[in-house]
Structures are given as structure tokens and as C-alpha cells.
PyMOL Python script that loads the backbone (N, CA, C, O; Angstrom):
from pymol import cmd

cmd.read_pdbstr("""\
ATOM      1  N   MET A   1      17.953  -7.992 -17.981  1.00  0.00           N
ATOM      2  CA  MET A   1      17.059  -8.453 -16.947  1.00  0.00           C
ATOM      3  C   MET A   1      17.030  -7.477 -15.769  1.00  0.00           C
ATOM      4  O   MET A   1      15.981  -7.233 -15.174  1.00  0.00           O
ATOM      5  N   GLN A   2      18.177  -6.938 -15.452  1.00  0.00           N
ATOM      6  CA  GLN A   2      18.270  -5.979 -14.341  1.00  0.00           C
ATOM      7  C   GLN A   2      17.473  -4.720 -14.644  1.00  0.00           C
ATOM      8  O   GLN A   2      16.854  -4.148 -13.747  1.00  0.00           O
ATOM      9  N   ASN A   3      17.481  -4.282 -15.902  1.00  0.00           N
ATOM     10  CA  ASN A   3      16.721  -3.085 -16.285  1.00  0.00           C
ATOM     11  C   ASN A   3      15.225  -3.313 -16.160  1.00  0.00           C
ATOM     12  O   ASN A   3      14.492  -2.424 -15.727  1.00  0.00           O
ATOM     13  N   ILE A   4      14.770  -4.502 -16.537  1.00  0.00           N
ATOM     14  CA  ILE A   4      13.344  -4.819 -16.438  1.00  0.00           C
ATOM     15  C   ILE A   4      12.906  -4.823 -14.979  1.00  0.00           C
ATOM     16  O   ILE A   4      11.841  -4.301 -14.650  1.00  0.00           O
ATOM     17  N   LEU A   5      13.717  -5.406 -14.104  1.00  0.00           N
ATOM     18  CA  LEU A   5      13.384  -5.437 -12.681  1.00  0.00           C
ATOM     19  C   LEU A   5      13.390  -4.040 -12.075  1.00  0.00           C
ATOM     20  O   LEU A   5      12.561  -3.727 -11.221  1.00  0.00           O
ATOM     21  N   SER A   6      14.317  -3.207 -12.511  1.00  0.00           N
ATOM     22  CA  SER A   6      14.372  -1.837 -11.999  1.00  0.00           C
ATOM     23  C   SER A   6      13.137  -1.036 -12.407  1.00  0.00           C
ATOM     24  O   SER A   6      12.557  -0.318 -11.593  1.00  0.00           O
ATOM     25  N   VAL A   7      12.741  -1.165 -13.670  1.00  0.00           N
ATOM     26  CA  VAL A   7      11.549  -0.462 -14.150  1.00  0.00           C
ATOM     27  C   VAL A   7      10.307  -0.985 -13.441  1.00  0.00           C
ATOM     28  O   VAL A   7       9.433  -0.206 -13.060  1.00  0.00           O
ATOM     29  N   LEU A   8      10.226  -2.306 -13.262  1.00  0.00           N
ATOM     30  CA  LEU A   8       9.088  -2.898 -12.573  1.00  0.00           C
ATOM     31  C   LEU A   8       9.020  -2.438 -11.118  1.00  0.00           C
ATOM     32  O   LEU A   8       7.934  -2.204 -10.587  1.00  0.00           O
ATOM     33  N   GLN A   9      10.168  -2.311 -10.481  1.00  0.00           N
ATOM     34  CA  GLN A   9      10.200  -1.849  -9.096  1.00  0.00           C
ATOM     35  C   GLN A   9       9.769  -0.383  -8.997  1.00  0.00           C
ATOM     36  O   GLN A   9       9.089  -0.013  -8.041  1.00  0.00           O
ATOM     37  N   ILE A  10      10.142   0.439  -9.942  1.00  0.00           N
ATOM     38  CA  ILE A  10       9.711   1.840  -9.945  1.00  0.00           C
ATOM     39  C   ILE A  10       8.203   1.939 -10.138  1.00  0.00           C
ATOM     40  O   ILE A  10       7.530   2.712  -9.456  1.00  0.00           O
ATOM     41  N   ILE A  11       7.677   1.148 -11.076  1.00  0.00           N
ATOM     42  CA  ILE A  11       6.233   1.164 -11.326  1.00  0.00           C
ATOM     43  C   ILE A  11       5.462   0.684 -10.100  1.00  0.00           C
ATOM     44  O   ILE A  11       4.459   1.287  -9.719  1.00  0.00           O
ATOM     45  N   LEU A  12       5.930  -0.405  -9.480  1.00  0.00           N
ATOM     46  CA  LEU A  12       5.269  -0.910  -8.281  1.00  0.00           C
ATOM     47  C   LEU A  12       5.366   0.076  -7.121  1.00  0.00           C
ATOM     48  O   LEU A  12       4.433   0.192  -6.327  1.00  0.00           O
ATOM     49  N   GLY A  13       6.476   0.776  -7.019  1.00  0.00           N
ATOM     50  CA  GLY A  13       6.625   1.786  -5.969  1.00  0.00           C
ATOM     51  C   GLY A  13       5.645   2.932  -6.135  1.00  0.00           C
ATOM     52  O   GLY A  13       5.051   3.394  -5.160  1.00  0.00           O
ATOM     53  N   ILE A  14       5.473   3.391  -7.367  1.00  0.00           N
ATOM     54  CA  ILE A  14       4.517   4.467  -7.636  1.00  0.00           C
ATOM     55  C   ILE A  14       3.089   3.996  -7.359  1.00  0.00           C
ATOM     56  O   ILE A  14       2.290   4.723  -6.770  1.00  0.00           O
ATOM     57  N   LEU A  15       2.780   2.773  -7.789  1.00  0.00           N
ATOM     58  CA  LEU A  15       1.454   2.213  -7.520  1.00  0.00           C
ATOM     59  C   LEU A  15       1.197   2.060  -6.027  1.00  0.00           C
ATOM     60  O   LEU A  15       0.097   2.346  -5.555  1.00  0.00           O
ATOM     61  N   LEU A  16       2.195   1.615  -5.288  1.00  0.00           N
ATOM     62  CA  LEU A  16       2.043   1.429  -3.846  1.00  0.00           C
ATOM     63  C   LEU A  16       1.794   2.754  -3.136  1.00  0.00           C
ATOM     64  O   LEU A  16       0.928   2.836  -2.265  1.00  0.00           O
ATOM     65  N   VAL A  17       2.535   3.777  -3.493  1.00  0.00           N
ATOM     66  CA  VAL A  17       2.330   5.094  -2.896  1.00  0.00           C
ATOM     67  C   VAL A  17       0.942   5.624  -3.229  1.00  0.00           C
ATOM     68  O   VAL A  17       0.271   6.197  -2.371  1.00  0.00           O
ATOM     69  N   THR A  18       0.508   5.434  -4.478  1.00  0.00           N
ATOM     70  CA  THR A  18      -0.809   5.906  -4.901  1.00  0.00           C
ATOM     71  C   THR A  18      -1.925   5.201  -4.147  1.00  0.00           C
ATOM     72  O   THR A  18      -2.867   5.847  -3.687  1.00  0.00           O
ATOM     73  N   VAL A  19      -1.829   3.890  -4.018  1.00  0.00           N
ATOM     74  CA  VAL A  19      -2.877   3.135  -3.333  1.00  0.00           C
ATOM     75  C   VAL A  19      -2.934   3.485  -1.850  1.00  0.00           C
ATOM     76  O   VAL A  19      -4.021   3.577  -1.280  1.00  0.00           O
ATOM     77  N   VAL A  20      -1.791   3.678  -1.228  1.00  0.00           N
ATOM     78  CA  VAL A  20      -1.772   4.041   0.188  1.00  0.00           C
ATOM     79  C   VAL A  20      -2.376   5.422   0.387  1.00  0.00           C
ATOM     80  O   VAL A  20      -3.119   5.636   1.345  1.00  0.00           O
ATOM     81  N   LEU A  21      -2.071   6.354  -0.494  1.00  0.00           N
ATOM     82  CA  LEU A  21      -2.625   7.704  -0.359  1.00  0.00           C
ATOM     83  C   LEU A  21      -4.119   7.759  -0.650  1.00  0.00           C
ATOM     84  O   LEU A  21      -4.810   8.646  -0.150  1.00  0.00           O
ATOM     85  N   LEU A  22      -4.624   6.830  -1.446  1.00  0.00           N
ATOM     86  CA  LEU A  22      -6.045   6.806  -1.752  1.00  0.00           C
ATOM     87  C   LEU A  22      -6.890   6.238  -0.613  1.00  0.00           C
ATOM     88  O   LEU A  22      -8.101   6.454  -0.570  1.00  0.00           O
ATOM     89  N   GLN A  23      -6.266   5.528   0.289  1.00  0.00           N
ATOM     90  CA  GLN A  23      -7.021   4.938   1.390  1.00  0.00           C
ATOM     91  C   GLN A  23      -7.509   6.034   2.325  1.00  0.00           C
ATOM     92  O   GLN A  23      -6.781   6.973   2.648  1.00  0.00           O
ATOM     93  N   ASN A  24      -8.742   5.892   2.744  1.00  0.00           N
ATOM     94  CA  ASN A  24      -9.337   6.859   3.650  1.00  0.00           C
ATOM     95  C   ASN A  24      -9.390   6.242   5.038  1.00  0.00           C
ATOM     96  O   ASN A  24     -10.120   5.278   5.268  1.00  0.00           O
ATOM     97  N   SER A  25      -8.620   6.796   5.958  1.00  0.00           N
ATOM     98  CA  SER A  25      -8.582   6.215   7.297  1.00  0.00           C
ATOM     99  C   SER A  25      -9.823   6.572   8.098  1.00  0.00           C
ATOM    100  O   SER A  25     -10.227   5.803   8.971  1.00  0.00           O
ATOM    101  N   GLY A  26     -10.433   7.704   7.830  1.00  0.00           N
ATOM    102  CA  GLY A  26     -11.642   8.090   8.530  1.00  0.00           C
ATOM    103  C   GLY A  26     -11.410   8.560   9.954  1.00  0.00           C
ATOM    104  O   GLY A  26     -12.373   8.791  10.685  1.00  0.00           O
ATOM    105  N   SER A  27     -10.176   8.706  10.364  1.00  0.00           N
ATOM    106  CA  SER A  27      -9.899   9.091  11.739  1.00  0.00           C
ATOM    107  C   SER A  27      -9.986  10.603  11.946  1.00  0.00           C
ATOM    108  O   SER A  27     -10.269  11.067  13.050  1.00  0.00           O
ATOM    109  N   GLY A  28      -9.747  11.353  10.901  1.00  0.00           N
ATOM    110  CA  GLY A  28      -9.847  12.804  11.023  1.00  0.00           C
ATOM    111  C   GLY A  28      -8.661  13.403  11.740  1.00  0.00           C
ATOM    112  O   GLY A  28      -7.663  12.730  12.001  1.00  0.00           O
ATOM    113  N   LEU A  29      -8.785  14.679  12.054  1.00  0.00           N
ATOM    114  CA  LEU A  29      -7.702  15.410  12.689  1.00  0.00           C
ATOM    115  C   LEU A  29      -7.624  15.123  14.182  1.00  0.00           C
ATOM    116  O   LEU A  29      -6.563  15.293  14.784  1.00  0.00           O
ATOM    117  N   GLY A  30      -8.715  14.695  14.786  1.00  0.00           N
ATOM    118  CA  GLY A  30      -8.742  14.450  16.222  1.00  0.00           C
ATOM    119  C   GLY A  30      -7.817  13.333  16.663  1.00  0.00           C
ATOM    120  O   GLY A  30      -7.269  13.386  17.764  1.00  0.00           O
ATOM    121  N   ALA A  31      -7.634  12.328  15.832  1.00  0.00           N
ATOM    122  CA  ALA A  31      -6.764  11.215  16.206  1.00  0.00           C
ATOM    123  C   ALA A  31      -5.300  11.636  16.245  1.00  0.00           C
ATOM    124  O   ALA A  31      -4.498  11.015  16.943  1.00  0.00           O
ATOM    125  N   GLY A  32      -4.949  12.664  15.519  1.00  0.00           N
ATOM    126  CA  GLY A  32      -3.574  13.146  15.536  1.00  0.00           C
ATOM    127  C   GLY A  32      -3.200  13.794  16.850  1.00  0.00           C
ATOM    128  O   GLY A  32      -2.017  13.902  17.173  1.00  0.00           O
ATOM    129  N   PHE A  33      -4.193  14.228  17.617  1.00  0.00           N
ATOM    130  CA  PHE A  33      -3.939  14.880  18.896  1.00  0.00           C
ATOM    131  C   PHE A  33      -4.348  14.010  20.076  1.00  0.00           C
ATOM    132  O   PHE A  33      -4.545  14.515  21.182  1.00  0.00           O
ATOM    133  N   GLY A  34      -4.476  12.709  19.851  1.00  0.00           N
ATOM    134  CA  GLY A  34      -4.733  11.804  20.955  1.00  0.00           C
ATOM    135  C   GLY A  34      -6.177  11.379  21.115  1.00  0.00           C
ATOM    136  O   GLY A  34      -6.447  10.481  21.913  1.00  0.00           O
ATOM    137  N   GLY A  35      -7.098  11.959  20.418  1.00  0.00           N
ATOM    138  CA  GLY A  35      -8.502  11.582  20.546  1.00  0.00           C
ATOM    139  C   GLY A  35      -8.862  10.520  19.542  1.00  0.00           C
ATOM    140  O   GLY A  35      -9.244  10.834  18.415  1.00  0.00           O
ATOM    141  N   SER A  36      -8.747   9.262  19.933  1.00  0.00           N
ATOM    142  CA  SER A  36      -9.034   8.184  18.989  1.00  0.00           C
ATOM    143  C   SER A  36     -10.380   7.550  19.309  1.00  0.00           C
ATOM    144  O   SER A  36     -10.838   7.566  20.452  1.00  0.00           O
ATOM    145  N   SER A  37     -10.992   7.001  18.295  1.00  0.00           N
ATOM    146  CA  SER A  37     -12.277   6.340  18.455  1.00  0.00           C
ATOM    147  C   SER A  37     -12.060   4.856  18.718  1.00  0.00           C
ATOM    148  O   SER A  37     -11.120   4.260  18.192  1.00  0.00           O
ATOM    149  N   THR A  38     -12.919   4.267  19.523  1.00  0.00           N
ATOM    150  CA  THR A  38     -12.793   2.850  19.828  1.00  0.00           C
ATOM    151  C   THR A  38     -13.758   2.012  18.998  1.00  0.00           C
ATOM    152  O   THR A  38     -13.911   0.818  19.252  1.00  0.00           O
ATOM    153  N   VAL A  39     -14.406   2.615  18.018  1.00  0.00           N
ATOM    154  CA  VAL A  39     -15.344   1.893  17.173  1.00  0.00           C
ATOM    155  C   VAL A  39     -14.585   1.272  16.008  1.00  0.00           C
ATOM    156  O   VAL A  39     -13.875   1.961  15.277  1.00  0.00           O
ATOM    157  N   PHE A  40     -14.743  -0.038  15.846  1.00  0.00           N
ATOM    158  CA  PHE A  40     -14.083  -0.744  14.751  1.00  0.00           C
ATOM    159  C   PHE A  40     -15.136  -1.144  13.728  1.00  0.00           C
ATOM    160  O   PHE A  40     -16.180  -1.691  14.084  1.00  0.00           O
ATOM    161  N   THR A  41     -14.865  -0.875  12.484  1.00  0.00           N
ATOM    162  CA  THR A  41     -15.800  -1.224  11.426  1.00  0.00           C
ATOM    163  C   THR A  41     -15.112  -2.147  10.431  1.00  0.00           C
ATOM    164  O   THR A  41     -13.884  -2.198  10.361  1.00  0.00           O
ATOM    165  N   THR A  42     -15.905  -2.865   9.674  1.00  0.00           N
ATOM    166  CA  THR A  42     -15.344  -3.728   8.638  1.00  0.00           C
ATOM    167  C   THR A  42     -15.164  -2.931   7.353  1.00  0.00           C
ATOM    168  O   THR A  42     -15.883  -1.966   7.092  1.00  0.00           O
ATOM    169  N   LYS A  43     -14.204  -3.351   6.573  1.00  0.00           N
ATOM    170  CA  LYS A  43     -13.947  -2.682   5.302  1.00  0.00           C
ATOM    171  C   LYS A  43     -14.926  -3.211   4.259  1.00  0.00           C
ATOM    172  O   LYS A  43     -15.137  -4.419   4.148  1.00  0.00           O
ATOM    173  N   ARG A  44     -15.522  -2.294   3.495  1.00  0.00           N
ATOM    174  CA  ARG A  44     -16.470  -2.677   2.458  1.00  0.00           C
ATOM    175  C   ARG A  44     -16.194  -1.882   1.195  1.00  0.00           C
ATOM    176  O   ARG A  44     -15.680  -0.765   1.243  1.00  0.00           O
ATOM    177  N   GLY A  45     -16.540  -2.473   0.076  1.00  0.00           N
ATOM    178  CA  GLY A  45     -16.475  -1.777  -1.200  1.00  0.00           C
ATOM    179  C   GLY A  45     -15.073  -1.397  -1.614  1.00  0.00           C
ATOM    180  O   GLY A  45     -14.162  -2.224  -1.651  1.00  0.00           O
ATOM    181  N   VAL A  46     -14.924  -0.120  -1.924  1.00  0.00           N
ATOM    182  CA  VAL A  46     -13.646   0.390  -2.429  1.00  0.00           C
ATOM    183  C   VAL A  46     -12.559   0.310  -1.362  1.00  0.00           C
ATOM    184  O   VAL A  46     -11.397   0.058  -1.681  1.00  0.00           O
ATOM    185  N   ASP A  47     -12.928   0.524  -0.092  1.00  0.00           N
ATOM    186  CA  ASP A  47     -11.932   0.437   0.983  1.00  0.00           C
ATOM    187  C   ASP A  47     -11.306  -0.951   1.048  1.00  0.00           C
ATOM    188  O   ASP A  47     -10.101  -1.088   1.257  1.00  0.00           O
ATOM    189  N   LYS A  48     -12.126  -1.973   0.870  1.00  0.00           N
ATOM    190  CA  LYS A  48     -11.626  -3.346   0.914  1.00  0.00           C
ATOM    191  C   LYS A  48     -10.723  -3.638  -0.281  1.00  0.00           C
ATOM    192  O   LYS A  48      -9.693  -4.300  -0.150  1.00  0.00           O
ATOM    193  N   ILE A  49     -11.126  -3.134  -1.447  1.00  0.00           N
ATOM    194  CA  ILE A  49     -10.317  -3.338  -2.658  1.00  0.00           C
ATOM    195  C   ILE A  49      -8.970  -2.643  -2.527  1.00  0.00           C
ATOM    196  O   ILE A  49      -7.941  -3.220  -2.880  1.00  0.00           O
ATOM    197  N   LEU A  50      -8.963  -1.408  -2.023  1.00  0.00           N
ATOM    198  CA  LEU A  50      -7.703  -0.683  -1.838  1.00  0.00           C
ATOM    199  C   LEU A  50      -6.817  -1.369  -0.803  1.00  0.00           C
ATOM    200  O   LEU A  50      -5.598  -1.428  -0.964  1.00  0.00           O
ATOM    201  N   PHE A  51      -7.430  -1.885   0.257  1.00  0.00           N
ATOM    202  CA  PHE A  51      -6.670  -2.585   1.295  1.00  0.00           C
ATOM    203  C   PHE A  51      -6.008  -3.839   0.730  1.00  0.00           C
ATOM    204  O   PHE A  51      -4.827  -4.087   0.972  1.00  0.00           O
ATOM    205  N   GLN A  52      -6.772  -4.626  -0.024  1.00  0.00           N
ATOM    206  CA  GLN A  52      -6.220  -5.843  -0.613  1.00  0.00           C
ATOM    207  C   GLN A  52      -5.189  -5.528  -1.692  1.00  0.00           C
ATOM    208  O   GLN A  52      -4.209  -6.256  -1.844  1.00  0.00           O
ATOM    209  N   ALA A  53      -5.403  -4.451  -2.439  1.00  0.00           N
ATOM    210  CA  ALA A  53      -4.431  -4.043  -3.462  1.00  0.00           C
ATOM    211  C   ALA A  53      -3.125  -3.602  -2.813  1.00  0.00           C
ATOM    212  O   ALA A  53      -2.048  -3.865  -3.347  1.00  0.00           O
ATOM    213  N   THR A  54      -3.214  -2.937  -1.671  1.00  0.00           N
ATOM    214  CA  THR A  54      -2.013  -2.515  -0.960  1.00  0.00           C
ATOM    215  C   THR A  54      -1.185  -3.718  -0.537  1.00  0.00           C
ATOM    216  O   THR A  54       0.039  -3.716  -0.671  1.00  0.00           O
ATOM    217  N   ILE A  55      -1.850  -4.737  -0.029  1.00  0.00           N
ATOM    218  CA  ILE A  55      -1.136  -5.945   0.393  1.00  0.00           C
ATOM    219  C   ILE A  55      -0.495  -6.635  -0.805  1.00  0.00           C
ATOM    220  O   ILE A  55       0.669  -7.031  -0.748  1.00  0.00           O
ATOM    221  N   ALA A  56      -1.254  -6.779  -1.893  1.00  0.00           N
ATOM    222  CA  ALA A  56      -0.733  -7.470  -3.077  1.00  0.00           C
ATOM    223  C   ALA A  56       0.440  -6.713  -3.693  1.00  0.00           C
ATOM    224  O   ALA A  56       1.450  -7.324  -4.042  1.00  0.00           O
ATOM    225  N   ILE A  57       0.324  -5.408  -3.830  1.00  0.00           N
ATOM    226  CA  ILE A  57       1.399  -4.620  -4.442  1.00  0.00           C
ATOM    227  C   ILE A  57       2.633  -4.613  -3.554  1.00  0.00           C
ATOM    228  O   ILE A  57       3.755  -4.651  -4.060  1.00  0.00           O
ATOM    229  N   SER A  58       2.447  -4.566  -2.241  1.00  0.00           N
ATOM    230  CA  SER A  58       3.617  -4.578  -1.360  1.00  0.00           C
ATOM    231  C   SER A  58       4.340  -5.920  -1.408  1.00  0.00           C
ATOM    232  O   SER A  58       5.568  -5.960  -1.328  1.00  0.00           O
ATOM    233  N   ILE A  59       3.592  -7.025  -1.538  1.00  0.00           N
ATOM    234  CA  ILE A  59       4.234  -8.343  -1.672  1.00  0.00           C
ATOM    235  C   ILE A  59       4.997  -8.428  -2.996  1.00  0.00           C
ATOM    236  O   ILE A  59       6.120  -8.931  -3.035  1.00  0.00           O
ATOM    237  N   LEU A  60       4.389  -7.936  -4.077  1.00  0.00           N
ATOM    238  CA  LEU A  60       5.083  -7.924  -5.374  1.00  0.00           C
ATOM    239  C   LEU A  60       6.328  -7.039  -5.340  1.00  0.00           C
ATOM    240  O   LEU A  60       7.366  -7.398  -5.897  1.00  0.00           O
ATOM    241  N   PHE A  61       6.221  -5.880  -4.685  1.00  0.00           N
ATOM    242  CA  PHE A  61       7.363  -4.964  -4.567  1.00  0.00           C
ATOM    243  C   PHE A  61       8.512  -5.646  -3.823  1.00  0.00           C
ATOM    244  O   PHE A  61       9.670  -5.545  -4.226  1.00  0.00           O
ATOM    245  N   PHE A  62       8.180  -6.339  -2.738  1.00  0.00           N
ATOM    246  CA  PHE A  62       9.194  -7.041  -1.961  1.00  0.00           C
ATOM    247  C   PHE A  62       9.827  -8.165  -2.780  1.00  0.00           C
ATOM    248  O   PHE A  62      11.042  -8.360  -2.736  1.00  0.00           O
ATOM    249  N   ALA A  63       9.004  -8.902  -3.528  1.00  0.00           N
ATOM    250  CA  ALA A  63       9.523 -10.002  -4.344  1.00  0.00           C
ATOM    251  C   ALA A  63      10.450  -9.500  -5.449  1.00  0.00           C
ATOM    252  O   ALA A  63      11.482 -10.112  -5.725  1.00  0.00           O
ATOM    253  N   VAL A  64      10.080  -8.384  -6.078  1.00  0.00           N
ATOM    254  CA  VAL A  64      10.934  -7.813  -7.126  1.00  0.00           C
ATOM    255  C   VAL A  64      12.233  -7.289  -6.527  1.00  0.00           C
ATOM    256  O   VAL A  64      13.291  -7.401  -7.145  1.00  0.00           O
ATOM    257  N   ALA A  65      12.159  -6.720  -5.334  1.00  0.00           N
ATOM    258  CA  ALA A  65      13.387  -6.236  -4.674  1.00  0.00           C
ATOM    259  C   ALA A  65      14.341  -7.392  -4.377  1.00  0.00           C
ATOM    260  O   ALA A  65      15.548  -7.276  -4.588  1.00  0.00           O
ATOM    261  N   ILE A  66      13.798  -8.504  -3.888  1.00  0.00           N
ATOM    262  CA  ILE A  66      14.637  -9.673  -3.624  1.00  0.00           C
ATOM    263  C   ILE A  66      15.194 -10.252  -4.931  1.00  0.00           C
ATOM    264  O   ILE A  66      16.356 -10.652  -4.997  1.00  0.00           O
ATOM    265  N   ALA A  67      14.356 -10.290  -5.955  1.00  0.00           N
ATOM    266  CA  ALA A  67      14.806 -10.817  -7.249  1.00  0.00           C
ATOM    267  C   ALA A  67      15.910  -9.958  -7.851  1.00  0.00           C
ATOM    268  O   ALA A  67      16.843 -10.478  -8.461  1.00  0.00           O
ATOM    269  N   SER A  68      15.804  -8.646  -7.679  1.00  0.00           N
ATOM    270  CA  SER A  68      16.838  -7.767  -8.237  1.00  0.00           C
ATOM    271  C   SER A  68      18.155  -7.901  -7.487  1.00  0.00           C
ATOM    272  O   SER A  68      19.216  -7.645  -8.055  1.00  0.00           O
ATOM    273  N   ILE A  69      18.103  -8.295  -6.230  1.00  0.00           N
ATOM    274  CA  ILE A  69      19.339  -8.528  -5.479  1.00  0.00           C
ATOM    275  C   ILE A  69      19.999  -9.828  -5.955  1.00  0.00           C
ATOM    276  O   ILE A  69      21.221  -9.900  -6.088  1.00  0.00           O
ATOM    277  N   LEU A  70      19.184 -10.844  -6.206  1.00  0.00           N
ATOM    278  CA  LEU A  70      19.726 -12.154  -6.574  1.00  0.00           C
ATOM    279  C   LEU A  70      20.220 -12.229  -8.012  1.00  0.00           C
ATOM    280  O   LEU A  70      21.023 -13.101  -8.343  1.00  0.00           O
ATOM    281  N   VAL A  71      19.747 -11.319  -8.878  1.00  0.00           N
ATOM    282  CA  VAL A  71      20.158 -11.373 -10.281  1.00  0.00           C
ATOM    283  C   VAL A  71      21.462 -10.665 -10.494  1.00  0.00           C
ATOM    284  O   VAL A  71      21.959 -10.611 -11.619  1.00  0.00           O
TER     285      VAL A  71
END
""", "prot")
cmd.dss("prot")
cmd.show_as("cartoon", "prot")
cmd.util.cbc("prot")
cmd.orient("prot")
């Protein structure tokens, strides 16, 4: 059981890193030097799917981490 949880945690970790890197913040290089935009937009299409996938995968990753501690 411990091996299955470890493999699942590795897979979820790779998926989480991939989904986070695929997200496009749209802020550009200017925000890194203090020039931020005050325009807020809603997430649509692929951005919304990636955002929701990030939340779901992070919750699953946390649950598997807790389960691996308790087993």
C-alpha cells in the first residue's frame, strides 16, 4: 500500500508541476520589475480548465501525502 501511495504522489507531483507551468499569467516581464497592471480579467477556456485542474491536483496531492503518513 505504501508503494502505491508513493507512486501516486510522484505522478501527482509531476502533473502539478506541469499544470502550473502551463498556466499563462499574462503579466510579462514588466511585473517582475514593479510595473503591475490593475486590470482584472475573468478566466475563460483553457485558462479556467488549467486553474481548476491545479486546484484539484493540489488537493489530491495533499490527501495522498496525509494518507501516506497515516498508513
